[in-house]
N, C-alpha and C positions, 0 to 999 in steps of 0.2 A: 255720614256720621251715624254712629250707633244710636238707636232710639232708646229713650228712657223707659224703664219698666216701672209701672205704678201698681200699688195695691188698692183695692176698692176700699173706700172710706166706710167700712161697716164695723160697727161696734163689736160684734161677736168675733170677727177676725182679729181686730186689733187687741182685744182682751186676751185672746189665745196666745198671741205673740208676746204680750207683756207678761203673761204667767209663765212662759217658757224660760228656761235658764239660758237661752241663747243670747249672745251679745249682738245687739242690733243698734242701728242708727236710724232715727225717724227724721225724715225731711218733709217739710210742708212746702210744696212748690207751686208757684203761680207763674204768670206770664213774665214777670220781672226776672224770676229765677231761670226760666227758659232762655231768656236773652243772655244771661251770664253763662249758661251752659254752652251756648253757641259761641260767645265772644270772649269769655275769660278763661284762659288756659288753665289757671290754677283751680278754678271752680270745677271745670270739666274733669280735671284730674282727681279732685277730691271725691266727686260722686262716683267716678269709674273705679277709683282705687278701693272704695268700700262697697262696690256693687253687690257683692255676695252677702253683705251684712246690712244692706240698706232697705228701709221700708219707706218708699216714696209715696206720699199721699197728696192728691190734688187739692190745692188750696187756692181756688180762683175759678171764676165762672167760665172763662175761655178754656182753660185746661180741662175742667170737668166736662165741658160741652164736647170737645174733640174726643175725649175718652168715652163719652156716653155713660158717665156715672156721676154719682153725687160727690160734692166737694166736702171737705172738712177743714174749717179754719183752725189755726193754731190755738186760739182761745177756747174753742169748743173742745179740743182735745185735752187741754189743760184741765178744764172743769170735769171732763169725763174721768181722767186719771185721778185727780186729787180729791174729787167729791164722791165718785161712784164706786171706786174699787176698794174693797175692804182690806186687801192684803198690802196696800200701799203704806199703812201705818208701820209696817215692819221694815220698810226700806229707808236707807240713808240717802239724802238728797244733797247735791252740790249745784249751786246756781252760779253760772259764769256770766258776769256783766251786771252784777247787782251789789249795791252798798248794803251795809248792815241794816239801816233804817228801812230800806226797800224789802229786804228779806223779812223783817218784822211785820210789815204790812201783809205779806203773803201768809205768815203764820196766823195772823188774825183772820184772814180770809178763809183759810183751809184748816180745819181742826184735825184732819187726818194726818198732817205732818207735825211731828213733835220737835220742839226747839232743840233738844239734845241730839237730834238726828239730821239737823239742817246746817249746811255750811255754804260758804260762798266767797267769791272773789271777783272784783271788778278790775280787769286789766286796763292799763293806760290806753288812751286813744291813739290810734295809728292811722296815717293817711293811706298806707298800702294795704293790700289784702292779706298779707302774711305777717304774723308776729315773728320777732327774732327768736332764735333757738333758745336763748336764755329765758325768755318769757314763757315759752311753751313748756320748757322743763320745770319752771316754777309752778305753773298751773297744774301740770301733771303730778308733781310731788304733793301739792295740796290735796288733790283728789285722792291719791293713794293713801296719804296720811289719814284722811277722813274715812277711808274704806267705803267710799260712796258707791251705792248701787245704781242710782239714777243721776245723770248729769244733764242739767237744763242749761242750754246755751241761748242767751238772749242778746245776740249781737246782730248787726245788719248782714244781709246777704251781699256778697259771697263770703265775707270774712268768717262768719260762724261755721260754715260748712268746711272751710279750709282748716280752721283751727281744730274742729272735731276730728278730721282725718288724722291730724298729728297726735291729738290726745288719745285717740282710740288705740294707737300703737303703743303708747307709753303708760297706759293705765289698765286696770282690770275691771273698770266699771261695766256693769251689765248692759245698761241702756243709755243712749245719748239722744236727747230731744232738741233738735234745732228749731226753736219756736219763734225766733226773731223778736218782734215787738209784742207778741201775745201777752206776756206777763206784764209788760208796761201798760197795756190796755186794762188788764185786770186790776192793777193797783192804782189806776187812774193817773199814772205818770204821763200817759199820752191819751188823747181823746179818740175813741173809736168812732167810725162812721155809724150813723143810725141804722137800725135793722132794715128800715125801708130801702135805703141805698144799697145795703149789702144784698138784699133779696133780689134787687133789680140787676145786680152785677155791675153797678157803676160806682163802687167805692172809690175807684181811681178819680172820678170826677169830683167827688166830695173832697178828697185830699187836694185836688188841684184848686178848687174854689176857696178852701180854708187855709191852705198853706202852699201857695204857688211857688214861692222861692225855693223851698225844700223839695217839693214834690215834682216840679216840672221835668227834671231829668229822669226821675224814676218812672213817671207816667209815659214819657216818650219811649223809654226802654221797654216798658210793658207792652206798648202798642207794637213795637218791632218784634218783641217776644211772641206776641199772638200770631204773627205771620210765621215765625220759626216753628211754632207749635204744630203747624200743618205737616211738617216733615219729621219732627222729632217724637211725636206721640203715636 
């Protein structure tokens, strides 16, 4: 299987990509994502389909260790873009996976994004990885109507990456950011692991201890994904 190509998590490199007018998709990949790249056909197709447009960033201790470079968590990237970059205030943002009240929390958190330039839509929950064509077309139409420059997708993996593949083809948005639960952590919708656990690279253990029912399957997949990473990175 073809190996995944990663970009170094360096601020100066990412800022240069963001300033360019090139259409790009940002993926933040950890061991759980590596598992799906190996085992989930639709996810593998989504990443390979947009390979030339993808910026894959290591988001996880195991992945960054095998690559021999620093990691960048989705939350860190969000703060970097929405707090540090001055040109962001000129961009129109579309948030996929967020209700109006959650978007309002983001507006209070980040003064660089203006209310009149922020849009969003929360698609219905689906058990499968792929949305129906009608739903994809609906989201694409909303993005195009808003004339969004940046599309932030806050859905679980691999669902968000598969959706982004479809939206990329149907919209003219400049950048797509598959940030998963990063925005949920920022608005305190979900509780992030303490920095101590993150620095030790055992965030997975914190999730297992605090939310075993939800996290057990994801942690198991992450462990398997760590093994797959030996051959895919």
